[in-house]
C-alpha positions as CSV (number, residue, x, y, z in Angstrom):
1,X,-35.6,225.3,146.5
2,X,-36.8,227.2,143.3
3,X,-36.3,225.3,140.1
4,X,-33.8,226.9,137.7
5,X,-35.1,227.1,134.2
6,X,-32.9,225.4,131.6
7,X,-30.9,227.8,129.5
8,X,-31.3,227.4,125.7
9,X,-28.4,225.8,124.0
10,X,-26.2,228.2,122.0
11,X,-27.1,228.2,118.3
12,X,-24.5,226.5,116.2
13,X,-23.3,228.5,113.3
14,X,-24.6,227.3,110.0
15,X,-25.2,228.5,106.5
16,X,-23.1,229.8,103.6
17,X,-21.7,232.9,105.4
18,X,-20.6,230.8,108.4
19,X,-18.8,228.4,106.1
20,X,-17.1,231.2,104.3
21,X,-16.0,232.7,107.6
22,X,-14.6,229.4,108.7
23,X,-12.8,229.0,105.4
24,X,-11.1,232.5,105.5
25,X,-7.5,232.3,106.8
26,X,-6.8,233.7,110.3
27,X,-3.1,234.0,109.3
28,X,-1.0,234.6,106.2
29,X,-1.2,231.3,104.3
30,X,-0.6,230.1,100.8
31,X,-4.0,231.6,99.6
32,X,-3.0,235.1,100.8
33,X,0.5,234.8,99.3
34,X,-0.9,233.7,95.9
35,X,-3.5,236.5,95.8
36,X,-1.0,239.1,96.8
37,X,1.5,238.1,94.2
38,X,-1.2,237.9,91.5
39,X,-2.3,241.4,92.5
40,X,1.3,242.8,92.2
41,X,1.9,241.1,88.9
42,X,-1.4,242.5,87.5
43,X,-0.5,246.0,88.7
44,X,2.7,245.8,86.8
45,X,1.1,244.2,83.8
46,X,-1.5,246.9,83.5
47,X,1.4,249.4,83.2
48,X,2.5,247.5,80.2
49,X,-1.0,247.3,78.6
50,X,-1.5,251.0,79.3
51,X,1.8,251.8,77.6
52,X,0.7,249.7,74.7
53,X,-2.5,251.7,74.3
54,X,-0.4,254.9,74.1
55,X,2.4,253.6,72.0
56,X,0.1,252.1,69.4
57,X,-2.0,255.3,69.1
58,X,-5.0,253.5,70.6
59,X,-5.9,255.9,73.3
60,X,-9.1,256.9,71.7
61,X,-9.9,253.5,70.3
62,X,-13.0,253.2,72.5
63,X,-15.4,255.8,73.9
64,X,-16.3,256.1,77.5
65,X,-17.9,254.4,79.4
66,X,-19.0,252.2,76.5
67,X,-16.6,251.3,73.6
68,X,-19.2,252.7,71.1
69,X,-22.5,254.6,71.8
70,X,-24.3,251.2,71.5
71,X,-21.8,248.6,72.7
72,X,-19.7,247.9,75.7
73,X,-17.4,245.8,73.5
74,X,-15.4,246.7,70.3
75,X,-17.4,246.1,67.1
76,X,-16.3,244.7,63.8
77,X,-16.5,248.1,62.2
78,X,-13.7,249.4,64.5
79,X,-10.0,249.0,64.0
80,X,-7.5,247.1,66.1
81,X,-7.0,250.2,68.2
82,X,-10.3,249.5,69.9
83,X,-9.2,246.0,70.8
84,X,-6.0,247.3,72.4
85,X,-7.8,249.9,74.4
86,X,-10.5,247.5,75.4
87,X,-7.9,244.9,76.4
88,X,-6.4,247.4,78.8
89,X,-9.9,248.1,80.2
90,X,-10.5,244.4,80.5
91,X,-7.3,243.8,82.4
92,X,-8.3,246.6,84.8
93,X,-11.3,244.4,85.7
94,X,-9.0,241.6,86.8
95,X,-6.8,244.0,88.7
96,X,-9.8,245.1,90.7
97,X,-10.9,241.4,91.2
98,X,-7.5,240.6,92.6
99,X,-7.7,243.5,94.9
100,X,-11.1,242.4,96.2
101,X,-9.7,238.9,96.7
102,X,-6.9,240.2,98.8
103,X,-9.3,242.2,100.9
104,X,-11.6,239.2,101.5
105,X,-8.7,236.9,102.4
106,X,-7.2,239.2,105.0
107,X,-10.6,240.3,106.5
108,X,-10.5,237.7,109.2
109,X,-7.1,238.8,110.4
110,X,-7.8,242.5,110.1
111,X,-7.3,243.1,113.9
112,X,-4.0,241.2,114.1
113,X,-2.6,242.4,110.7
114,X,-4.0,245.9,110.5
115,X,-1.1,246.8,108.2
116,X,-2.2,244.3,105.5
117,X,-5.8,245.3,106.0
118,X,-5.1,249.0,105.3
119,X,-2.9,248.3,102.4
120,X,-5.4,246.0,100.7
121,X,-8.0,248.8,100.9
122,X,-5.5,251.4,99.5
123,X,-4.9,249.1,96.5
124,X,-8.6,248.7,95.9
125,X,-9.3,252.4,96.2
126,X,-6.5,253.1,93.8
127,X,-8.0,250.8,91.3
128,X,-11.3,252.7,91.4
129,X,-9.5,256.0,91.1
130,X,-7.6,254.6,88.0
131,X,-10.9,253.6,86.4
132,X,-12.3,257.1,86.8
133,X,-9.1,258.8,85.6
134,X,-9.0,256.5,82.6
135,X,-12.5,257.6,81.6
136,X,-11.7,261.2,82.1
137,X,-8.6,260.8,79.9
138,X,-10.8,259.7,77.0
139,X,-13.3,262.5,77.6
140,X,-10.5,265.1,77.7
141,X,-8.7,263.7,74.6
142,X,-5.7,262.2,76.4
143,X,-4.4,265.4,77.9
144,X,-0.7,264.7,78.7
145,X,-0.8,265.9,82.3
146,X,-3.6,263.6,83.0
147,X,-1.9,260.7,81.3
148,X,1.2,261.4,83.5
149,X,-1.0,261.4,86.6
150,X,-2.6,258.1,85.4
151,X,0.9,256.5,85.1
152,X,2.1,257.8,88.5
153,X,-0.9,256.5,90.3
154,X,-0.2,253.1,88.7
155,X,3.4,253.2,90.1
156,X,2.0,254.1,93.6
157,X,-0.2,251.1,93.4
158,X,2.7,248.9,92.4
159,X,4.6,250.2,95.4
160,X,1.8,249.5,97.8
161,X,1.3,246.0,96.3
162,X,5.0,245.3,96.7
163,X,4.9,246.5,100.3
164,X,2.0,244.1,100.9
165,X,4.0,241.2,99.5
166,X,7.0,242.0,101.7
167,X,5.1,242.7,104.9
168,X,3.0,239.6,104.6
169,X,6.2,237.6,105.0
170,X,7.2,239.5,108.1
171,X,5.8,239.0,111.6
172,X,3.6,241.6,113.2
173,X,4.7,243.6,116.2
174,X,7.3,246.2,117.0
175,X,10.3,246.6,114.7
176,X,13.8,248.0,115.0
177,X,16.4,249.1,112.6
178,X,18.4,246.2,111.0
179,X,21.2,248.4,109.5
180,X,23.2,251.3,110.7
181,X,21.5,254.7,110.7
182,X,23.7,256.1,108.0
183,X,22.8,253.2,105.7
184,X,19.1,253.6,106.3
185,X,19.4,257.3,105.4
186,X,21.3,256.4,102.2
187,X,18.5,254.0,101.2
188,X,15.9,256.7,101.7
189,X,17.9,259.1,99.7
190,X,18.2,256.5,96.9
191,X,14.4,256.0,96.9
192,X,13.9,259.8,96.7
193,X,16.2,260.0,93.7
194,X,14.3,257.1,92.1
195,X,11.1,259.2,92.5
196,X,12.8,262.2,90.8
197,X,14.0,259.9,88.0
198,X,10.4,258.6,87.4
199,X,8.9,262.1,87.5
200,X,11.4,263.5,84.9
201,X,10.9,260.3,82.8
202,X,7.1,260.9,82.8
203,X,7.7,264.5,81.8
204,X,10.0,263.4,79.0
205,X,7.5,261.0,77.7
206,X,4.8,263.7,77.8
207,X,6.9,265.9,75.7
208,X,7.8,263.2,73.2
209,X,6.1,261.9,70.0
210,X,3.9,259.2,71.6
211,X,0.6,260.8,72.2
212,X,-1.8,257.9,72.3
213,X,-3.7,258.9,69.2
214,X,-2.7,260.5,65.8
215,X,-5.3,263.2,66.3
216,X,-3.9,264.3,69.6
217,X,-1.4,267.1,69.2
218,X,-1.4,268.3,72.8
219,X,1.9,267.9,74.6
220,X,3.1,269.2,77.9
221,X,5.1,272.1,76.4
222,X,8.6,271.0,77.4
223,X,11.5,270.3,75.0
224,X,11.8,266.5,74.9
225,X,15.5,266.7,73.8
226,X,16.4,268.8,76.9
227,X,14.3,266.6,79.2
228,X,16.1,263.5,78.0
229,X,19.3,264.9,79.4
230,X,17.6,266.2,82.6
231,X,16.0,262.7,83.1
232,X,19.4,261.0,82.8
233,X,21.0,263.1,85.6
234,X,19.0,261.6,88.5
235,X,19.1,258.2,86.7
236,X,22.9,258.1,86.9
237,X,22.8,259.5,90.4
238,X,20.4,256.6,91.3
239,X,22.8,254.1,89.8
240,X,25.8,255.6,91.7
241,X,23.9,255.6,95.0
242,X,22.8,252.0,94.5
243,X,26.3,250.9,93.7
244,X,27.5,252.6,96.9
245,X,24.9,250.8,98.9
246,X,26.1,247.5,97.4
247,X,29.7,248.1,98.3
248,X,28.7,249.1,101.9
249,X,26.4,246.1,102.2
250,X,29.1,243.7,101.1
251,X,31.9,245.3,103.1
252,X,29.8,245.3,106.3
253,X,28.0,241.9,105.8
254,X,24.6,243.6,105.8
255,X,22.7,240.5,104.8
256,X,19.4,242.3,105.7
257,X,19.5,244.4,102.6
258,X,22.2,242.8,100.4
259,X,19.9,240.8,98.1
260,X,17.5,243.6,97.7
261,X,20.3,246.0,96.7
262,X,21.6,243.5,94.2
263,X,18.1,243.2,92.7
264,X,17.7,247.0,92.4
265,X,21.1,247.4,90.8
266,X,20.4,244.6,88.3
267,X,17.1,246.2,87.2
268,X,18.8,249.6,86.9
269,X,21.5,248.2,84.6
270,X,18.9,246.9,82.3
271,X,16.9,250.1,82.5
272,X,19.9,252.2,81.7
273,X,20.7,250.0,78.6
274,X,17.1,250.3,77.4
275,X,17.0,254.0,78.0
276,X,20.2,254.6,76.0
277,X,18.9,252.4,73.2
278,X,15.6,254.3,72.9
279,X,17.2,257.7,73.1
280,X,19.7,256.9,70.3
281,X,17.1,255.2,68.1
282,X,14.3,257.8,67.9
283,X,12.2,256.3,70.7
284,X,11.0,253.0,69.2
285,X,7.6,252.2,70.8
286,X,8.6,248.7,72.0
287,X,11.7,250.0,73.8
288,X,9.6,252.8,75.4
289,X,7.1,250.3,76.6
290,X,9.8,248.1,78.1
291,X,11.3,251.1,79.8
292,X,7.9,251.9,81.4
293,X,7.4,248.4,82.7
294,X,11.0,248.2,84.0
295,X,10.3,251.5,85.9
296,X,7.4,249.7,87.6
297,X,9.5,246.7,88.5
298,X,12.2,249.0,89.8
299,X,9.7,250.8,92.0
300,X,8.6,247.4,93.4
301,X,12.2,246.3,94.1
302,X,13.1,249.6,95.8
303,X,10.0,249.4,98.0
304,X,11.1,245.9,99.1
305,X,14.6,247.3,99.8
306,X,13.1,250.1,102.1
307,X,11.1,247.5,104.0
308,X,14.2,245.4,104.7
309,X,15.7,248.2,106.8
310,X,13.8,247.0,109.9
311,X,13.4,243.7,111.6
312,X,11.2,242.4,114.4
313,X,12.3,244.0,117.7
314,X,14.2,241.7,119.9
315,X,12.5,241.0,123.3
316,X,14.4,242.7,126.1
317,X,13.9,242.1,129.9
318,X,12.1,244.9,131.7
319,X,14.1,247.2,134.0
320,X,12.5,245.6,137.1
321,X,13.4,242.1,135.7
322,X,17.0,243.2,135.1
323,X,17.2,244.6,138.7
324,X,15.8,241.3,140.1
325,X,18.3,239.3,138.0
326,X,21.1,241.5,139.2
327,X,20.1,241.1,142.9
328,X,19.8,237.4,142.5
329,X,23.2,237.2,141.0
330,X,24.7,239.3,143.8
331,X,23.1,237.1,146.4
332,X,24.4,233.9,144.8
333,X,27.9,235.3,144.7
334,X,27.7,236.3,148.4
335,X,26.5,232.8,149.3
336,X,29.3,231.2,147.3
337,X,31.8,233.5,149.1
């Protein structure tokens, strides 16, 4: 009988990369949750620092890509405007770092949680786009339309980050509607009106006095006074729609969306109060900045609301299984008779 040559033993995994692979989570755990929440908080925070750059006239405090022709960092010869602008740039580095951390942490589960994997890459790609747009803003002297685009992209990234936070707490697999169809439609209409409110708010800011730098006189050409009123129309419609959703949720015990609707309504109440205050007090910079950050928080809350409209699909017996069960039941009844 011929002798069988011994097979070489499989190589055991070793080395730094193997240890990292073993360390990475294969499911959503505390590390993923912390990284996702940090990413969302930083995405909202950079809206605030970006607003501070504009509202303190610091938009041209640094050149691009360096802060001065010879230095990446602000120099002693520059004013505090350079520190504010560089602070915003510095925070963008940590925003990108958080996005990379999320990608790494979900990489091992990318097949099972493809939704989280795709969203993590969208966030990272958006951070890169924002870095490029930020540099173009400086080169083109803070053109208001580009500033508006910069802000809107930030809000999109906030929405995707919020979606990641919500979805990581939900199981994978098929989903079904958790509320009546009419309620789901009303929620989507509410989110659309929120988008209109934000867009008109951005146009209003672009027509207002806060240019980002005293030397910048370019505005978007609209009348800020008229736009303030136009901006308020969808804002009040948004409030009315959200109030209607709350009444419906409470009257019909729709626990799936009740808490999310309450959160959205609470943020809207604060946002309306701040908006009225800034409109009646000649747009004080601090109030405008708070209004911008609240808009980002409202977008995150509304995103969470939309994602509560569905729940994991309940497992149902197959048609064949149902027929077998019916036949068995009939046979049993016949035997008893």
